[in-house]
Z-matrix of the N, CA and C atoms (Angstrom, degrees):
N
C 1 1.453
C 2 1.524 1 109.29
N 3 1.301 2 114.47 1 138.33
C 4 1.463 3 121.41 2 179.64
C 5 1.517 4 108.30 3 -109.07
N 6 1.329 5 115.10 4 158.41
C 7 1.465 6 120.06 5 179.04
C 8 1.526 7 110.25 6 -130.69
N 9 1.334 8 114.94 7 160.97
C 10 1.457 9 122.11 8 172.38
C 11 1.518 10 107.02 9 -149.28
N 12 1.328 11 115.00 10 163.25
C 13 1.465 12 121.23 11 -180.00
C 14 1.516 13 108.30 12 -116.94
N 15 1.343 14 116.18 13 130.72
C 16 1.465 15 119.58 14 178.52
C 17 1.527 16 109.92 15 -84.84
N 18 1.316 17 116.94 16 179.29
C 19 1.470 18 120.68 17 -176.73
C 20 1.525 19 113.63 18 -73.72
N 21 1.324 20 117.31 19 -7.76
C 22 1.463 21 121.09 20 174.92
C 23 1.530 22 110.50 21 -93.62
N 24 1.339 23 116.29 22 3.30
C 25 1.462 24 120.60 23 178.19
C 26 1.518 25 114.00 24 84.08
N 27 1.333 26 117.59 25 7.97
C 28 1.469 27 120.77 26 179.95
C 29 1.527 28 109.42 27 -86.33
N 30 1.313 29 116.20 28 137.36
C 31 1.460 30 121.97 29 176.96
C 32 1.521 31 108.65 30 -93.71
N 33 1.329 32 115.34 31 132.13
C 34 1.458 33 122.14 32 -179.33
C 35 1.522 34 109.48 33 -118.69
N 36 1.318 35 115.72 34 142.93
C 37 1.455 36 121.77 35 178.27
C 38 1.518 37 109.08 36 -104.64
N 39 1.317 38 115.67 37 127.40
C 40 1.463 39 121.61 38 178.19
C 41 1.524 40 107.07 39 -104.05
N 42 1.316 41 115.26 40 116.35
C 43 1.463 42 121.26 41 178.40
C 44 1.526 43 108.00 42 -127.92
N 45 1.322 44 116.36 43 114.19
C 46 1.461 45 120.46 44 178.95
C 47 1.522 46 108.52 45 -97.74
N 48 1.321 47 114.22 46 119.17
C 49 1.456 48 122.88 47 175.16
C 50 1.526 49 106.53 48 -145.89
N 51 1.307 50 117.45 49 -178.91
C 52 1.467 51 120.27 50 -177.31
C 53 1.529 52 110.85 51 -58.81
N 54 1.314 53 117.57 52 -40.94
C 55 1.465 54 120.67 53 179.33
C 56 1.531 55 111.06 54 -60.65
N 57 1.310 56 117.19 55 -43.91
C 58 1.471 57 120.76 56 179.86
C 59 1.525 58 110.76 57 -66.10
N 60 1.324 59 117.74 58 -39.35
C 61 1.467 60 121.04 59 179.44
C 62 1.531 61 110.05 60 -63.99
N 63 1.331 62 116.73 61 -42.27
C 64 1.471 63 120.40 62 177.04
C 65 1.531 64 110.98 63 -63.70
N 66 1.330 65 116.34 64 -41.41
C 67 1.471 66 121.01 65 -178.86
C 68 1.537 67 110.38 66 -64.39
N 69 1.325 68 117.15 67 -42.23
C 70 1.470 69 121.04 68 178.46
C 71 1.524 70 109.61 69 -64.58
N 72 1.318 71 116.92 70 -41.44
C 73 1.469 72 120.94 71 178.82
C 74 1.524 73 110.39 72 -61.20
N 75 1.335 74 116.90 73 -42.89
C 76 1.471 75 120.94 74 -178.22
C 77 1.523 76 112.91 75 -73.18
N 78 1.334 77 116.93 76 -45.02
C 79 1.470 78 120.60 77 -173.81
C 80 1.527 79 113.86 78 -85.11
N 81 1.323 80 117.00 79 -42.56
C 82 1.463 81 120.41 80 -174.74
C 83 1.529 82 112.75 81 -103.88
N 84 1.326 83 115.93 82 -4.01
C 85 1.479 84 120.75 83 -179.49
C 86 1.525 85 111.75 84 57.57
N 87 1.328 86 116.30 85 37.91
C 88 1.459 87 122.97 86 178.35
C 89 1.519 88 107.61 87 -126.43
N 90 1.332 89 114.99 88 130.69
C 91 1.453 90 120.25 89 177.48
C 92 1.525 91 108.38 90 -96.43
N 93 1.315 92 116.64 91 104.28
C 94 1.459 93 121.11 92 -177.86
C 95 1.527 94 112.89 93 -62.82
N 96 1.322 95 117.70 94 -20.11
C 97 1.461 96 120.37 95 178.60
C 98 1.531 97 111.41 96 -69.06
N 99 1.328 98 117.96 97 -17.22
C 100 1.462 99 121.85 98 177.25
C 101 1.529 100 112.19 99 -71.29
N 102 1.312 101 117.50 100 -4.22
C 103 1.462 102 120.47 101 178.81
C 104 1.523 103 110.37 102 -60.68
N 105 1.314 104 117.43 103 -27.03
C 106 1.464 105 121.80 104 178.89
C 107 1.523 106 110.42 105 -62.21
N 108 1.333 107 117.29 106 -35.96
C 109 1.469 108 121.60 107 -178.18
C 110 1.527 109 112.26 108 -72.73
N 111 1.314 110 118.15 109 -17.60
C 112 1.459 111 121.58 110 174.33
C 113 1.521 112 116.47 111 99.07
N 114 1.314 113 118.87 112 -31.83
C 115 1.464 114 120.50 113 -175.00
C 116 1.525 115 112.62 114 -73.23
N 117 1.320 116 117.20 115 -27.21
C 118 1.465 117 119.82 116 -179.75
C 119 1.522 118 111.21 117 -63.50
N 120 1.326 119 117.53 118 -38.32
C 121 1.470 120 120.15 119 177.77
C 122 1.527 121 110.39 120 -58.06
N 123 1.322 122 116.30 121 -45.65
C 124 1.462 123 120.79 122 179.07
C 125 1.522 124 111.15 123 -61.78
N 126 1.331 125 116.52 124 -43.17
C 127 1.470 126 120.49 125 179.60
C 128 1.523 127 111.38 126 -61.56
N 129 1.323 128 116.30 127 -46.40
C 130 1.462 129 120.24 128 -177.41
C 131 1.528 130 111.66 129 -66.35
N 132 1.306 131 116.50 130 -41.93
C 133 1.462 132 119.74 131 -178.48
C 134 1.522 133 110.88 132 -73.75
N 135 1.326 134 116.93 133 -32.07
C 136 1.459 135 120.72 134 -178.51
C 137 1.517 136 114.43 135 -83.73
N 138 1.322 137 118.19 136 -13.31
C 139 1.468 138 121.67 137 -177.16
C 140 1.529 139 109.80 138 -129.68
N 141 1.339 140 117.60 139 91.44
C 142 1.466 141 119.64 140 -176.47
C 143 1.529 142 113.47 141 -63.90
N 144 1.325 143 118.16 142 -25.32
C 145 1.473 144 120.10 143 178.16
C 146 1.524 145 109.14 144 -69.83
N 147 1.326 146 116.77 145 -47.00
C 148 1.467 147 120.69 146 176.74
C 149 1.525 148 110.06 147 -60.78
N 150 1.309 149 116.14 148 -43.52
C 151 1.460 150 120.95 149 179.35
C 152 1.526 151 110.84 150 -57.33
N 153 1.330 152 116.82 151 -46.41
C 154 1.469 153 120.42 152 -179.55
C 155 1.526 154 111.42 153 -66.81
N 156 1.340 155 117.37 154 -35.36
C 157 1.466 156 120.08 155 175.35
C 158 1.525 157 110.48 156 -62.52
N 159 1.320 158 116.62 157 -42.09
C 160 1.467 159 121.08 158 179.31
C 161 1.526 160 109.73 159 -65.46
N 162 1.304 161 117.19 160 -45.82
C 163 1.472 162 120.51 161 -178.69
C 164 1.529 163 110.48 162 -64.26
N 165 1.331 164 116.06 163 -40.29
C 166 1.468 165 118.91 164 177.07
C 167 1.527 166 110.28 165 -60.61
N 168 1.341 167 116.80 166 -44.01
C 169 1.465 168 120.00 167 179.50
C 170 1.528 169 110.86 168 -61.58
N 171 1.330 170 116.55 169 -39.34
C 172 1.466 171 120.09 170 177.57
C 173 1.532 172 110.02 171 -64.09
N 174 1.321 173 115.86 172 -41.51
C 175 1.471 174 121.39 173 -175.80
C 176 1.535 175 113.37 174 -90.59
N 177 1.309 176 118.55 175 4.83
C 178 1.473 177 121.89 176 -172.96
C 179 1.528 178 114.35 177 -53.26
N 180 1.325 179 120.77 178 -45.56
C 181 1.474 180 118.07 179 178.78
C 182 1.534 181 112.12 180 -57.94
N 183 1.313 182 116.30 181 -39.59
C 184 1.464 183 120.81 182 177.94
C 185 1.521 184 110.41 183 -68.83
N 186 1.341 185 117.41 184 -40.60
C 187 1.463 186 122.05 185 178.57
C 188 1.531 187 110.09 186 -63.75
N 189 1.324 188 117.07 187 -41.79
C 190 1.468 189 120.57 188 177.68
C 191 1.524 190 110.86 189 -61.96
N 192 1.328 191 116.38 190 -41.43
C 193 1.469 192 120.54 191 179.64
C 194 1.526 193 111.25 192 -64.82
N 195 1.356 194 116.59 193 -30.18
C 196 1.470 195 121.32 194 179.41
C 197 1.524 196 111.96 195 -94.11
N 198 1.333 197 117.06 196 2.17
C 199 1.472 198 123.02 197 -176.40
C 200 1.530 199 112.02 198 55.56
N 201 1.335 200 115.49 199 44.97
C 202 1.463 201 122.16 200 178.87
C 203 1.528 202 107.80 201 -106.82
N 204 1.329 203 116.64 202 119.18
C 205 1.464 204 120.75 203 178.79
C 206 1.530 205 109.54 204 -78.03
N 207 1.334 206 115.26 205 168.05
C 208 1.462 207 118.80 206 177.13
C 209 1.527 208 110.76 207 -63.71
N 210 1.336 209 117.38 208 -32.08
C 211 1.465 210 120.97 209 178.31
C 212 1.532 211 110.05 210 -66.95
N 213 1.332 212 117.06 211 -46.66
C 214 1.468 213 120.39 212 178.41
C 215 1.524 214 111.24 213 -64.02
N 216 1.314 215 115.98 214 -37.81
C 217 1.466 216 120.58 215 177.00
C 218 1.526 217 109.53 216 -61.39
N 219 1.330 218 116.24 217 -48.65
C 220 1.466 219 121.32 218 -179.47
C 221 1.513 220 113.03 219 -61.98
N 222 1.325 221 117.04 220 -36.16
C 223 1.471 222 120.60 221 179.43
C 224 1.529 223 112.14 222 -64.10
N 225 1.313 224 116.40 223 -24.48
C 226 1.467 225 120.61 224 -177.95
C 227 1.523 226 112.04 225 -97.92
N 228 1.329 227 115.87 226 11.55
C 229 1.463 228 119.88 227 -177.89
C 230 1.519 229 110.43 228 -115.36
N 231 1.302 230 115.96 229 107.69
C 232 1.464 231 123.17 230 174.98
C 233 1.527 232 107.72 231 -163.38
N 234 1.312 233 115.61 232 158.51
C 235 1.463 234 121.32 233 174.24
C 236 1.515 235 114.42 234 54.83
N 237 1.318 236 115.48 235 -126.12
C 238 1.466 237 121.27 236 -175.47
C 239 1.521 238 112.93 237 -64.13
N 240 1.322 239 117.43 238 -26.88
C 241 1.468 240 119.78 239 177.36
C 242 1.527 241 110.07 240 -64.32
N 243 1.336 242 116.91 241 -40.81
C 244 1.467 243 119.96 242 177.68
C 245 1.519 244 109.83 243 -65.82
N 246 1.310 245 116.93 244 -41.07
C 247 1.458 246 120.64 245 179.12
C 248 1.526 247 110.75 246 -61.22
N 249 1.322 248 116.72 247 -46.50
C 250 1.465 249 120.74 248 179.44
C 251 1.518 250 112.11 249 -64.18
N 252 1.339 251 116.21 250 -39.88
C 253 1.461 252 120.77 251 179.19
C 254 1.523 253 110.70 252 -67.31
N 255 1.321 254 116.75 253 -39.59
C 256 1.461 255 121.19 254 178.87
C 257 1.521 256 110.49 255 -61.72
N 258 1.319 257 115.89 256 -47.48
C 259 1.465 258 120.74 257 179.12
C 260 1.525 259 110.54 258 -59.66
N 261 1.331 260 116.43 259 -46.75
C 262 1.466 261 120.39 260 -179.34
C 263 1.526 262 110.95 261 -61.61
N 264 1.322 263 117.01 262 -44.74
C 265 1.462 264 120.98 263 -179.13
C 266 1.527 265 111.26 264 -63.84
N 267 1.316 266 116.74 265 -50.00
C 268 1.465 267 119.73 266 -176.28
C 269 1.523 268 112.31 267 -65.95
N 270 1.321 269 117.48 268 -41.05
C 271 1.461 270 120.11 269 178.45
C 272 1.527 271 111.03 270 -65.84
N 273 1.318 272 116.30 271 -40.23
C 274 1.462 273 120.40 272 179.35
C 275 1.532 274 110.28 273 -68.34
N 276 1.316 275 116.48 274 -37.13
C 277 1.458 276 120.71 275 178.18
C 278 1.533 277 110.67 276 -64.90
N 279 1.317 278 117.05 277 -42.53
C 280 1.468 279 120.72 278 176.43
C 281 1.530 280 109.56 279 -59.42
N 282 1.336 281 117.13 280 -44.38
C 283 1.466 282 121.54 281 -177.92
C 284 1.531 283 112.90 282 -66.97
N 285 1.333 284 117.68 283 -19.98
C 286 1.466 285 121.62 284 -179.35
C 287 1.526 286 111.53 285 -66.19
N 288 1.316 287 117.09 286 -36.17
C 289 1.456 288 121.24 287 -172.09
C 290 1.527 289 112.37 288 -80.45
N 291 1.356 290 116.05 289 156.35
C 292 1.467 291 120.14 290 175.31
C 293 1.520 292 110.51 291 -63.13
N 294 1.318 293 116.11 292 165.71
C 295 1.467 294 123.19 293 -170.73
C 296 1.527 295 114.57 294 -49.77
N 297 1.323 296 119.88 295 -47.17
C 298 1.466 297 121.66 296 -177.11
C 299 1.518 298 112.03 297 -61.00
N 300 1.309 299 116.94 298 -50.73
C 301 1.466 300 121.13 299 178.85
C 302 1.522 301 110.84 300 -68.84
N 303 1.320 302 115.53 301 -35.16
C 304 1.466 303 119.81 302 179.87
C 305 1.527 304 110.36 303 -60.85
N 306 1.336 305 115.59 304 -41.29
C 307 1.460 306 120.32 305 179.50
C 308 1.535 307 110.37 306 -62.73
N 309 1.338 308 117.07 307 -45.00
C 310 1.463 309 121.28 308 -179.79
C 311 1.532 310 110.44 309 -64.79
N 312 1.321 311 116.74 310 -45.70
C 313 1.471 312 120.20 311 179.87
C 314 1.519 313 111.53 312 -65.10
N 315 1.302 314 115.81 313 -37.09
C 316 1.466 315 119.85 314 178.84
C 317 1.525 316 110.33 315 -62.87
N 318 1.341 317 116.40 316 -41.32
C 319 1.460 318 120.19 317 176.91
C 320 1.521 319 111.24 318 -65.75
N 321 1.331 320 116.23 319 -41.70
C 322 1.468 321 120.16 320 179.33
C 323 1.525 322 110.64 321 -62.75
N 324 1.313 323 116.54 322 -41.61
C 325 1.463 324 121.07 323 179.03
C 326 1.528 325 110.65 324 -65.80
N 327 1.320 326 117.13 325 -40.40
C 328 1.469 327 120.92 326 177.79
C 329 1.524 328 110.44 327 -63.50
N 330 1.343 329 116.91 328 -42.09
C 331 1.476 330 120.65 329 177.78
C 332 1.525 331 110.73 330 -63.33
N 333 1.322 332 116.34 331 -42.29
C 334 1.459 333 120.81 332 179.70
C 335 1.525 334 110.66 333 -61.50
N 336 1.309 335 116.36 334 -44.22
C 337 1.469 336 120.24 335 178.89
C 338 1.531 337 111.39 336 -65.03
N 339 1.332 338 115.98 337 -39.93
C 340 1.461 339 120.58 338 178.91
C 341 1.523 340 109.94 339 -63.36
N 342 1.339 341 116.68 340 -43.87
C 343 1.460 342 121.14 341 178.63
C 344 1.525 343 110.58 342 -63.80
N 345 1.323 344 116.66 343 -44.16
C 346 1.464 345 120.87 344 -179.94
C 347 1.529 346 111.00 345 -61.70
N 348 1.324 347 117.48 346 -42.14
C 349 1.463 348 122.06 347 177.79
C 350 1.520 349 110.72 348 -63.27
N 351 1.332 350 116.45 349 -44.67
C 352 1.470 351 120.51 350 179.63
C 353 1.525 352 110.71 351 -63.68
N 354 1.332 353 117.32 352 -41.06
C 355 1.463 354 121.02 353 179.72
C 356 1.530 355 110.85 354 -63.67
N 357 1.311 356 116.45 355 -43.63
C 358 1.469 357 120.36 356 178.86
C 359 1.525 358 111.13 357 -64.51
N 360 1.331 359 117.18 358 -39.87
C 361 1.463 360 120.64 359 178.23
C 362 1.525 361 111.19 360 -65.17
N 363 1.326 362 116.77 361 -39.03
C 364 1.467 363 121.03 362 178.36
C 365 1.522 364 110.21 363 -62.71
N 366 1.308 365 116.82 364 -46.89
C 367 1.464 366 120.73 365 179.62
C 368 1.526 367 110.38 366 -62.67
N 369 1.318 368 116.37 367 -43.90
C 370 1.463 369 120.59 368 179.64
C 371 1.526 370 111.05 369 -61.48
N 372 1.323 371 116.69 370 -42.74
C 373 1.470 372 121.54 371 178.56
C 374 1.523 373 110.20 372 -61.28
N 375 1.310 374 116.49 373 -44.62
C 376 1.467 375 120.09 374 179.43
C 377 1.520 376 111.76 375 -64.12
N 378 1.331 377 116.38 376 -39.01
C 379 1.467 378 119.68 377 179.98
C 380 1.524 379 111.64 378 -67.05
N 381 1.315 380 116.97 379 -31.05
C 382 1.462 381 121.21 380 -179.81
C 383 1.528 382 112.75 381 -86.29
N 384 1.308 383 117.23 382 -6.09
C 385 1.455 384 122.15 383 -176.47
C 386 1.526 385 111.97 384 -69.00
N 387 1.339 386 117.23 385 133.68
C 388 1.463 387 119.70 386 175.69
C 389 1.538 388 111.17 387 -63.76
N 390 1.324 389 117.19 388 -26.69
C 391 1.463 390 121.33 389 179.05
C 392 1.530 391 110.73 390 -62.38
N 393 1.329 392 117.13 391 -40.63
C 394 1.461 393 120.36 392 178.14
C 395 1.526 394 110.12 393 -61.93
N 396 1.318 395 116.22 394 -42.54
C 397 1.466 396 119.59 395 179.48
C 398 1.526 397 110.71 396 -64.17
N 399 1.328 398 117.08 397 -40.71
C 400 1.475 399 120.18 398 177.67
C 401 1.526 400 111.02 399 -61.52
N 402 1.320 401 116.64 400 -43.46
C 403 1.468 402 120.57 401 179.33
C 404 1.525 403 110.95 402 -63.72
N 405 1.310 404 116.92 403 -40.68
C 406 1.466 405 120.60 404 179.27
C 407 1.526 406 110.71 405 -66.08
N 408 1.329 407 117.15 406 -41.41
C 409 1.463 408 121.21 407 178.20
C 410 1.524 409 110.42 408 -63.62
N 411 1.338 410 116.99 409 -41.57
C 412 1.468 411 121.17 410 179.12
C 413 1.528 412 110.27 411 -64.01
N 414 1.325 413 116.95 412 -41.56
C 415 1.465 414 120.47 413 179.03
C 416 1.526 415 110.56 414 -64.63
N 417 1.327 416 117.00 415 -41.09
C 418 1.466 417 120.61 416 178.06
C 419 1.522 418 110.86 417 -65.28
N 420 1.326 419 116.94 418 -40.66
C 421 1.463 420 120.68 419 179.21
C 422 1.526 421 110.33 420 -63.90
N 423 1.318 422 116.80 421 -39.72
C 424 1.465 423 121.03 422 178.15
C 425 1.525 424 110.75 423 -64.64
N 426 1.318 425 116.67 424 -42.19
C 427 1.462 426 120.19 425 177.19
C 428 1.525 427 110.78 426 -63.59
N 429 1.317 428 115.08 427 -41.52
C 430 1.460 429 119.93 428 -178.81
C 431 1.527 430 111.10 429 -65.56
N 432 1.332 431 117.81 430 -41.31
C 433 1.469 432 120.04 431 179.94
C 434 1.521 433 110.51 432 -68.84
N 435 1.308 434 118.24 433 -32.69
C 436 1.466 435 121.54 434 176.74
C 437 1.507 436 111.79 435 -68.48
N 438 1.321 437 117.36 436 -32.59
C 439 1.464 438 121.22 437 179.92
C 440 1.517 439 110.84 438 -71.76
N 441 1.356 440 117.60 439 -31.60
C 442 1.456 441 120.89 440 -179.60
C 443 1.525 442 111.63 441 -69.56
N 444 1.346 443 117.05 442 -33.07
C 445 1.456 444 120.75 443 -179.32
C 446 1.515 445 111.42 444 -71.75
N 447 1.299 446 116.84 445 -25.02
C 448 1.456 447 120.87 446 179.90
C 449 1.511 448 111.14 447 80.87
N 450 1.319 449 115.78 448 175.85
C 451 1.456 450 119.41 449 -178.17
C 452 1.527 451 111.02 450 -70.23
N 453 1.306 452 117.34 451 152.59
C 454 1.460 453 122.66 452 178.69
C 455 1.527 454 108.36 453 -76.17
N 456 1.349 455 117.47 454 127.95
C 457 1.458 456 119.15 455 -179.29
C 458 1.527 457 110.67 456 -65.98
N 459 1.348 458 116.80 457 151.39
C 460 1.457 459 119.99 458 -179.64
C 461 1.516 460 110.66 459 -61.37
N 462 1.337 461 116.75 460 141.83
C 463 1.454 462 121.37 461 178.69
C 464 1.508 463 113.42 462 79.45
N 465 1.307 464 118.10 463 -3.17
C 466 1.455 465 121.53 464 -178.82
C 467 1.528 466 108.83 465 -120.09
N 468 1.317 467 116.29 466 50.35
C 469 1.456 468 118.42 467 -177.28
C 470 1.509 469 109.66 468 -88.58
N 471 1.302 470 114.63 469 153.74
C 472 1.453 471 118.86 470 177.82
C 473 1.512 472 108.46 471 -93.65
N 474 1.324 473 115.87 472 163.49
C 475 1.450 474 119.11 473 179.36
C 476 1.509 475 109.86 474 101.02
N 477 1.324 476 116.01 475 179.30
C 478 1.452 477 119.37 476 -177.25
C 479 1.513 478 109.55 477 -103.46
N 480 1.299 479 115.52 478 98.09
C 481 1.451 480 121.70 479 177.42
C 482 1.519 481 107.95 480 -95.67
N 483 1.323 482 119.03 481 154.20
C 484 1.458 483 120.18 482 178.07
C 485 1.523 484 110.53 483 -65.85
N 486 1.328 485 114.83 484 155.56
C 487 1.458 486 119.32 485 179.81
C 488 1.515 487 109.67 486 -64.01
N 489 1.335 488 115.32 487 157.09
C 490 1.451 489 118.44 488 177.40
C 491 1.512 490 108.75 489 -69.91
N 492 1.318 491 117.17 490 157.98
C 493 1.458 492 121.66 491 -177.50
C 494 1.528 493 111.60 492 -65.14
N 495 1.325 494 118.99 493 -21.24
C 496 1.458 495 121.87 494 179.46
C 497 1.517 496 111.47 495 -68.23
N 498 1.318 497 118.88 496 -27.31
C 499 1.454 498 121.03 497 -177.72
C 500 1.520 499 112.83 498 -91.44
N 501 1.335 500 117.58 499 -2.10
C 502 1.451 501 121.28 500 178.94
C 503 1.526 502 107.75 501 -97.24
N 504 1.337 503 118.19 502 125.49
C 505 1.464 504 120.25 503 -178.62
C 506 1.522 505 111.03 504 -59.95
N 507 1.331 506 115.95 505 144.39
C 508 1.455 507 121.79 506 -178.55
C 509 1.517 508 111.12 507 -65.77
N 510 1.331 509 116.81 508 -37.43
C 511 1.452 510 120.21 509 179.92
C 512 1.506 511 108.47 510 -121.11
N 513 1.274 512 115.47 511 124.41
C 514 1.454 513 121.00 512 178.83
C 515 1.510 514 108.97 513 -89.03
N 516 1.348 515 118.61 514 142.01
C 517 1.465 516 120.89 515 -177.94
C 518 1.524 517 112.82 516 -59.92
N 519 1.292 518 118.53 517 -25.35
C 520 1.458 519 120.24 518 -177.51
C 521 1.517 520 113.22 519 -83.39
N 522 1.314 521 117.83 520 -5.71
C 523 1.458 522 121.49 521 -178.13
C 524 1.524 523 108.46 522 -97.05
N 525 1.300 524 117.28 523 127.59
C 526 1.456 525 120.49 524 177.25
C 527 1.507 526 110.11 525 -83.68
N 528 1.309 527 116.32 526 128.56
C 529 1.448 528 118.59 527 176.59
C 530 1.512 529 107.15 528 -118.98
N 531 1.264 530 117.12 529 131.94
C 532 1.455 531 121.34 530 -179.01
C 533 1.524 532 109.62 531 -101.12
N 534 1.315 533 116.80 532 106.90
C 535 1.457 534 122.24 533 176.00
C 536 1.485 535 111.80 534 -123.80
């Protein structure tokens, strides 16, 4: 069994067993056994609201004993609490399966974490790049120079706009008119 602490300082125990899987299926409409197919991991990690609903369903007997509603549970879930709950849920879910599947899921989870770490490092590197700062400064300078010129007066637009209807002849020579 794994544990995590929510933002209210409460410690929660995550225990994945058949009863918990049935409870999650009934309450959150999520089949935790689909984790083998791979898409459930993406859904849970990409949707923190769904993730918290699943974790609440797993922890529901404990929440009931503490008289904690799903709303109160959700209010205490943000930031590091979600991260801790995610880790506890995924590790416990991996441990639920027999050895063969556990090995595959463990590798998938390790790959996911490696990818997530690499993605965060890439973003951090880009944010620290002097090139990003130069681009932002150039964009601000462009905005600032546009503000000094002021708005374009009506009828004085740049670019190639079609001629006004007054300059277009009413009858074109190629049009046959029967009078």
